[in-house]
C-alpha positions as a Markdown table, in Angstrom:
| # | Residue | x | y | z |
|---|---|---|---|---|
| 1 | Met | 67.5 | 56.3 | 4.9 |
| 2 | Lys | 64.6 | 54.0 | 5.6 |
| 3 | Leu | 63.5 | 51.9 | 2.7 |
| 4 | Leu | 59.8 | 52.0 | 1.9 |
| 5 | Phe | 57.8 | 50.1 | -0.6 |
| 6 | Ile | 54.3 | 51.3 | -1.6 |
| 7 | Asp | 51.8 | 48.9 | -3.1 |
| 8 | Leu | 50.2 | 50.3 | -6.2 |
| 9 | Asp | 46.8 | 48.7 | -6.9 |
| 10 | Gly | 44.2 | 49.4 | -4.3 |
| 11 | Val | 46.6 | 51.7 | -2.5 |
| 12 | Val | 47.5 | 54.5 | -4.9 |
| 13 | Ala | 45.6 | 53.4 | -8.1 |
| 14 | Asp | 41.9 | 52.4 | -8.0 |
| 15 | Phe | 41.9 | 49.1 | -9.9 |
| 16 | Val | 38.6 | 48.0 | -8.5 |
| 17 | Ser | 36.6 | 50.9 | -10.0 |
| 18 | Ala | 38.3 | 50.3 | -13.4 |
| 19 | Met | 37.5 | 46.6 | -13.2 |
| 20 | Asn | 33.9 | 47.2 | -12.3 |
| 21 | Thr | 33.2 | 49.7 | -15.0 |
| 22 | His | 35.2 | 48.3 | -17.9 |
| 23 | Pro | 33.1 | 47.4 | -21.0 |
| 24 | Lys | 34.9 | 44.0 | -21.3 |
| 25 | Lys | 34.3 | 43.0 | -17.7 |
| 26 | Glu | 31.6 | 40.4 | -18.6 |
| 27 | Ile | 33.3 | 38.9 | -21.7 |
| 28 | Ser | 35.3 | 35.7 | -21.3 |
| 29 | Pro | 38.1 | 35.3 | -20.2 |
| 30 | Tyr | 38.0 | 38.8 | -18.6 |
| 31 | Asp | 34.9 | 38.1 | -16.5 |
| 32 | Glu | 37.0 | 35.7 | -14.4 |
| 33 | His | 40.4 | 37.5 | -14.8 |
| 34 | Pro | 39.7 | 41.2 | -15.2 |
| 35 | Asp | 43.3 | 42.0 | -14.6 |
| 36 | Thr | 44.1 | 40.5 | -18.0 |
| 37 | Ile | 42.1 | 43.1 | -19.9 |
| 38 | Pro | 44.6 | 44.8 | -22.2 |
| 39 | His | 45.6 | 48.3 | -21.0 |
| 40 | Ile | 43.2 | 48.3 | -18.0 |
| 41 | Phe | 46.1 | 49.6 | -15.8 |
| 42 | Arg | 46.9 | 52.6 | -18.1 |
| 43 | Asp | 44.1 | 54.9 | -17.1 |
| 44 | Leu | 43.3 | 54.1 | -13.5 |
| 45 | Lys | 42.0 | 56.8 | -11.3 |
| 46 | Pro | 44.2 | 57.7 | -8.3 |
| 47 | Ile | 42.7 | 56.8 | -4.9 |
| 48 | Lys | 41.6 | 60.0 | -3.2 |
| 49 | Gly | 44.4 | 61.6 | -1.3 |
| 50 | Ala | 46.9 | 58.9 | -2.3 |
| 51 | Ile | 49.0 | 61.1 | -4.6 |
| 52 | Lys | 49.4 | 63.8 | -2.0 |
| 53 | Ala | 50.4 | 61.2 | 0.7 |
| 54 | Val | 52.9 | 59.6 | -1.6 |
| 55 | Asn | 54.4 | 63.0 | -2.5 |
| 56 | Ile | 54.9 | 63.7 | 1.2 |
| 57 | Leu | 56.9 | 60.5 | 1.4 |
| 58 | Leu | 58.8 | 61.2 | -1.8 |
| 59 | Asp | 59.7 | 64.6 | -0.5 |
| 60 | Ala | 60.9 | 63.4 | 2.9 |
| 61 | Thr | 64.6 | 63.2 | 3.2 |
| 62 | Asn | 64.6 | 60.2 | 5.5 |
| 63 | Tyr | 62.8 | 57.8 | 3.2 |
| 64 | Asn | 63.9 | 55.9 | 0.0 |
| 65 | Val | 60.6 | 55.2 | -1.6 |
| 66 | Tyr | 59.8 | 52.5 | -4.2 |
| 67 | Phe | 56.6 | 51.2 | -5.7 |
| 68 | Leu | 56.2 | 47.4 | -5.4 |
| 69 | Ser | 53.5 | 45.9 | -7.6 |
| 70 | Thr | 52.5 | 42.8 | -9.4 |
| 71 | Ala | 51.6 | 42.8 | -13.1 |
| 72 | Pro | 49.6 | 39.9 | -14.4 |
| 73 | Trp | 51.7 | 37.5 | -16.4 |
| 74 | Asp | 48.9 | 37.0 | -19.0 |
| 75 | Asn | 48.7 | 40.8 | -19.6 |
| 76 | Pro | 51.9 | 42.0 | -21.0 |
| 77 | Ser | 50.6 | 45.6 | -21.4 |
| 78 | Ala | 50.2 | 45.8 | -17.7 |
| 79 | Trp | 54.0 | 46.0 | -17.2 |
| 80 | Thr | 54.3 | 49.1 | -19.4 |
| 81 | Asp | 51.0 | 50.6 | -18.4 |
| 82 | Lys | 51.9 | 50.6 | -14.7 |
| 83 | Arg | 55.2 | 52.3 | -15.4 |
| 84 | Leu | 53.6 | 55.0 | -17.5 |
| 85 | Trp | 50.8 | 55.5 | -14.9 |
| 86 | Ile | 53.2 | 56.2 | -12.0 |
| 87 | Glu | 55.3 | 58.5 | -14.3 |
| 88 | Glu | 52.2 | 60.4 | -15.2 |
| 89 | Gln | 51.3 | 60.8 | -11.5 |
| 90 | Phe | 54.7 | 61.6 | -10.0 |
| 91 | Gly | 57.0 | 62.6 | -12.9 |
| 92 | Glu | 60.7 | 62.3 | -12.6 |
| 93 | Lys | 60.6 | 61.8 | -8.8 |
| 94 | Ile | 59.9 | 58.1 | -9.4 |
| 95 | Asn | 62.5 | 57.4 | -12.1 |
| 96 | Arg | 63.6 | 53.8 | -11.7 |
| 97 | Arg | 61.6 | 53.4 | -8.5 |
| 98 | Leu | 59.1 | 50.8 | -9.7 |
| 99 | Ile | 59.6 | 47.1 | -8.9 |
| 100 | Leu | 57.3 | 44.8 | -10.7 |
| 101 | Thr | 57.3 | 41.2 | -9.5 |
| 102 | His | 55.3 | 38.1 | -9.0 |
| 103 | Arg | 57.3 | 37.3 | -5.9 |
| 104 | Lys | 56.5 | 40.0 | -3.3 |
| 105 | Asp | 57.2 | 37.2 | -0.8 |
| 106 | Leu | 61.0 | 37.7 | -1.6 |
| 107 | Met | 60.7 | 41.1 | 0.1 |
| 108 | Lys | 59.8 | 39.4 | 3.4 |
| 109 | Glu | 62.8 | 40.9 | 5.2 |
| 110 | His | 61.3 | 44.3 | 4.4 |
| 111 | Lys | 57.7 | 43.3 | 5.1 |
| 112 | Asn | 57.4 | 46.0 | 7.8 |
| 113 | Asn | 58.3 | 48.6 | 5.2 |
| 114 | Leu | 55.4 | 47.8 | 2.8 |
| 115 | Ile | 52.9 | 50.6 | 2.8 |
| 116 | Thr | 49.3 | 49.5 | 2.3 |
| 117 | Asn | 46.2 | 51.6 | 1.8 |
| 118 | Ile | 45.6 | 51.9 | 5.6 |
| 119 | Ile | 49.1 | 53.2 | 6.3 |
| 120 | Leu | 48.9 | 55.6 | 3.3 |
| 121 | Ser | 45.6 | 57.0 | 4.6 |
| 122 | Ala | 47.1 | 57.6 | 8.0 |
| 123 | Ile | 50.0 | 59.5 | 6.5 |
| 124 | Leu | 47.6 | 61.7 | 4.6 |
| 125 | Leu | 45.4 | 62.3 | 7.6 |
| 126 | Phe | 48.4 | 63.2 | 9.7 |
| 127 | Ser | 49.6 | 65.6 | 7.0 |
| 128 | Leu | 46.3 | 67.3 | 6.8 |
| 129 | Phe | 45.9 | 67.5 | 10.6 |
| 130 | Thr | 49.4 | 68.9 | 11.1 |
| 131 | Ser | 48.9 | 71.5 | 8.3 |
| 132 | Tyr | 45.7 | 72.6 | 10.0 |
| 133 | Ile | 46.9 | 72.9 | 13.6 |
| 134 | Gly | 50.7 | 72.7 | 13.1 |
| 135 | Val | 53.1 | 69.9 | 14.0 |
| 136 | Gln | 53.8 | 71.4 | 17.5 |
| 137 | Gly | 50.0 | 71.3 | 18.2 |
| 138 | Val | 49.9 | 67.6 | 17.3 |
| 139 | Phe | 52.8 | 66.8 | 19.6 |
| 140 | Lys | 51.2 | 68.8 | 22.5 |
| 141 | Met | 48.1 | 66.6 | 22.1 |
| 142 | Leu | 50.1 | 63.3 | 22.4 |
């Protein structure tokens, strides 16, 4: 099985919208460090299409999927909130498949396996396209 890591913020979860609309966004110290707002990660909106695209990967038998994310050190609630968020989105499928670290660089031997928002969007588009014209139709076009 191929090992895949999916980044969470900005790929599956819309942190930017939460940061821009949070009532504490202009209060110090949150104005300079919005990722330290307590519980800001708990109720993030999913990025459109991301949940479907991730579910495609989770259901695929040839991938071993993990979420790889950073939680701000100065925001202890972020660690719990991120775990609760992905459980709410994906249920039991992601049990023990979340890696929270400040050292994503330690994953450098797997850097080609990190899924960013561009790759996830491509997976979703491919899925939608193949469901519309069928997989055989896609390969005839290639």
